[in-house]
C-alpha positions as CSV (number, residue, x, y, z in Angstrom):
1,M,-5.7,2.2,-10.3
2,H,-3.7,1.0,-13.3
3,L,-3.9,-2.7,-12.8
4,E,-2.4,-3.2,-16.2
5,A,0.9,-2.2,-14.5
6,I,1.1,-5.6,-12.7
7,T,0.9,-9.1,-14.0
8,S,-2.0,-11.5,-13.3
9,K,0.3,-13.4,-10.9
10,Q,1.1,-10.2,-9.1
11,K,-2.6,-9.4,-8.9
12,R,-3.2,-12.6,-7.0
13,I,-0.5,-11.6,-4.6
14,F,-1.8,-8.1,-4.3
15,D,-5.3,-9.3,-3.4
16,K,-3.8,-10.7,-0.1
17,L,-1.6,-7.8,0.8
18,N,-4.3,-6.2,2.9
19,N,-3.3,-8.8,5.5
20,F,-0.4,-6.5,6.3
21,P,-2.0,-3.2,7.5
22,D,1.0,-2.1,9.6
23,Y,3.0,-1.5,6.4
24,Y,2.6,0.7,3.3
25,L,3.5,0.1,-0.3
26,A,6.2,2.3,-1.7
27,G,8.6,2.2,-4.7
28,G,8.0,1.4,-8.3
29,T,4.9,-0.7,-8.0
30,A,3.1,1.8,-5.9
31,L,3.9,4.4,-8.5
32,A,3.0,2.2,-11.5
33,L,-0.4,1.4,-10.1
34,Q,-1.1,5.1,-9.8
35,I,0.3,6.5,-13.0
36,G,0.4,3.4,-15.3
37,H,3.8,4.2,-16.9
38,R,5.5,0.7,-16.8
39,I,5.2,-2.8,-15.6
40,S,6.6,-3.2,-12.1
41,V,7.3,-6.7,-10.7
42,D,8.1,-6.5,-7.0
43,F,6.3,-5.3,-3.9
44,D,8.2,-3.0,-1.4
45,F,6.6,-2.2,1.9
46,F,7.8,0.3,4.5
47,S,7.3,0.6,8.2
48,K,8.9,2.9,10.8
49,T,9.4,0.0,13.3
50,D,11.7,-3.0,13.3
51,I,10.7,-6.1,11.3
52,P,9.3,-8.7,13.8
53,K,10.6,-12.2,13.6
54,K,7.0,-13.5,13.4
55,L,6.4,-11.7,10.1
56,L,7.9,-14.6,8.0
57,S,5.5,-17.1,9.5
58,K,2.6,-14.8,8.8
59,I,3.7,-14.4,5.2
60,K,3.8,-18.2,4.8
61,N,0.3,-18.5,6.3
62,V,-1.2,-15.7,4.1
63,F,0.4,-17.2,1.0
64,Y,-0.1,-20.8,1.9
65,D,-0.7,-21.8,-1.7
66,I,2.5,-20.3,-3.0
67,K,6.1,-21.4,-2.4
68,V,7.7,-18.8,-0.1
69,T,11.5,-18.6,-0.1
70,D,13.2,-16.2,2.3
71,I,16.1,-14.3,0.8
72,L,16.9,-11.8,3.6
73,N,15.6,-11.8,7.1
74,H,16.7,-9.5,9.9
75,S,15.3,-6.6,11.9
76,E,15.9,-4.0,9.1
77,Q,14.5,-6.0,6.2
78,L,12.7,-9.1,5.2
79,T,12.6,-10.2,1.6
80,V,10.9,-13.3,0.3
81,D,10.5,-14.8,-3.1
82,L,7.0,-15.7,-4.1
83,E,7.6,-17.9,-7.1
84,G,9.6,-15.2,-8.9
85,I,8.1,-12.1,-7.3
86,N,9.9,-10.4,-4.5
87,L,8.0,-9.2,-1.5
88,T,10.0,-6.9,0.8
89,F,9.3,-5.3,4.2
90,V,11.8,-2.6,5.2
91,R,12.3,-0.6,8.3
92,Y,12.2,2.9,7.0
93,P,13.0,5.5,9.8
94,F,11.8,8.6,8.0
95,P,8.4,10.2,8.8
96,L,5.4,10.2,6.5
97,I,4.7,13.7,5.2
98,S,1.4,13.1,3.5
99,K,-1.7,11.0,4.0
100,L,-1.5,7.4,2.7
101,K,-3.6,6.4,-0.3
102,E,-5.6,3.1,0.1
103,Y,-6.8,0.7,-2.5
104,Q,-8.5,-2.6,-1.6
105,G,-7.2,-2.3,1.9
106,V,-3.6,-1.8,0.9
107,K,-2.0,1.4,2.0
108,M,0.5,3.1,-0.3
109,L,2.4,6.3,-0.7
110,Q,0.9,9.0,-2.9
111,V,2.8,10.0,-6.0
112,P,4.6,13.2,-4.7
113,E,6.0,11.3,-1.7
114,I,7.1,8.4,-3.9
115,A,9.0,11.0,-5.9
116,V,10.6,12.3,-2.7
117,T,11.8,8.8,-1.8
118,K,13.1,8.3,-5.3
119,S,15.0,11.6,-5.0
120,Y,16.6,10.4,-1.8
121,T,17.5,7.0,-3.4
122,L,19.5,8.7,-6.1
123,G,22.2,9.5,-3.4
124,Q,22.1,5.9,-2.1
125,R,21.7,3.1,-4.6
126,A,20.1,4.6,-7.7
127,T,18.9,2.3,-10.5
128,Y,17.8,3.1,-14.0
129,K,14.2,2.5,-12.9
130,D,14.5,5.3,-10.3
131,Y,15.4,7.8,-13.1
132,V,12.6,6.5,-15.3
133,D,10.1,6.9,-12.5
134,L,11.2,10.4,-11.8
135,Y,11.1,11.3,-15.5
136,F,7.4,10.2,-15.8
137,I,6.4,11.9,-12.5
138,L,8.0,15.2,-13.7
139,N,7.1,15.0,-17.4
140,E,3.5,14.1,-16.8
141,N,3.2,16.9,-14.2
142,F,2.3,14.7,-11.2
143,C,4.8,16.8,-9.2
144,T,7.2,19.6,-9.9
145,L,10.9,19.6,-9.3
146,S,10.6,22.5,-6.8
147,R,7.9,20.6,-4.8
148,I,10.0,17.4,-4.8
149,I,12.9,19.3,-3.3
150,K,10.8,21.1,-0.8
151,L,9.1,17.9,0.4
152,A,12.4,16.0,0.5
153,Q,13.9,18.6,2.8
154,K,10.8,18.2,5.0
155,K,11.1,14.4,5.1
156,Y,14.8,13.9,5.3
157,K,16.0,17.2,6.9
158,E,19.8,17.4,6.8
159,N,20.0,14.0,5.1
160,F,18.9,15.6,1.8
161,D,21.2,17.9,-0.1
162,P,19.2,19.7,-3.0
163,R,22.4,20.6,-4.9
164,L,23.7,17.1,-4.8
165,F,20.3,15.7,-5.9
166,L,20.3,18.0,-8.9
167,E,23.8,16.8,-9.8
168,Q,22.9,13.2,-9.5
169,L,19.7,13.7,-11.6
170,V,21.7,14.5,-14.7
171,Y,24.5,12.0,-14.1
172,L,23.4,8.8,-15.7
173,E,26.8,7.6,-17.0
174,D,27.3,4.9,-14.4
175,V,23.6,3.9,-14.2
176,K,23.2,0.4,-15.7
177,D,20.5,0.3,-18.4
178,V,18.0,-2.5,-17.7
179,E,15.0,-3.7,-19.7
180,I,11.8,-2.0,-18.8
181,K,8.4,-2.9,-20.1
182,F,6.8,0.5,-20.8
183,L,3.1,1.0,-20.9
184,Q,3.6,4.5,-22.3
185,K,6.1,5.8,-24.8
186,R,9.6,4.3,-24.2
187,A,12.0,6.7,-22.5
188,T,15.6,6.1,-23.5
189,K,18.6,7.2,-21.4
190,K,19.2,10.0,-23.8
191,V,15.6,11.2,-23.5
192,L,16.0,11.2,-19.7
193,Q,19.3,13.0,-19.8
194,N,18.0,15.8,-22.1
195,F,14.8,16.2,-20.0
196,F,16.5,16.5,-16.7
197,E,19.1,18.9,-18.0
198,H,16.3,21.1,-19.4
199,I,14.2,21.3,-16.2
200,I,17.3,21.8,-14.0
201,S,18.4,24.7,-16.3
202,Q,15.1,26.4,-15.4
203,Y,15.3,25.8,-11.7
204,K,17.1,28.1,-9.2
205,L,18.2,26.9,-5.8
């Protein structure tokens, strides 16, 4: 695991995340820990079931030595602030299509399935970080474009449109550029655009 992808403060939080075995880590931090491409600040956990009301009190008990501020709390999502670090639990209705990875008792998505969730996110509320993550996954050969599409169709069924995904992958005009702390070579928006256009030109639906 690339522990350099999280801060020392995050590491102290991560060490207690094995207290939530019914959830699995997804998103940018799960990816950064596995491929070490950038610093990722927040923790996003998924589960197929509704978020129970008692989860907030459990979080406060686990992190008794940290100030816990709840930001959002309902059956679909619980987000708390742990002194500047967001910890989120989300009801995610789509099935797992691969075995979960585990590190220090914390379950997490493997890289190909993270890529699949990122590809689906492009059609929902894409951020610059989602494009950066997909760039490193594809450019470093952790997963191919064709495999991402195949797995996304398996996971999301009719909710995933390959053609629309490819269109969104090269449309970065409205994506707000945010500061990212890269652990590898910095990838600018222009680099991303050129790379995605190149791999899509070689792909046939």
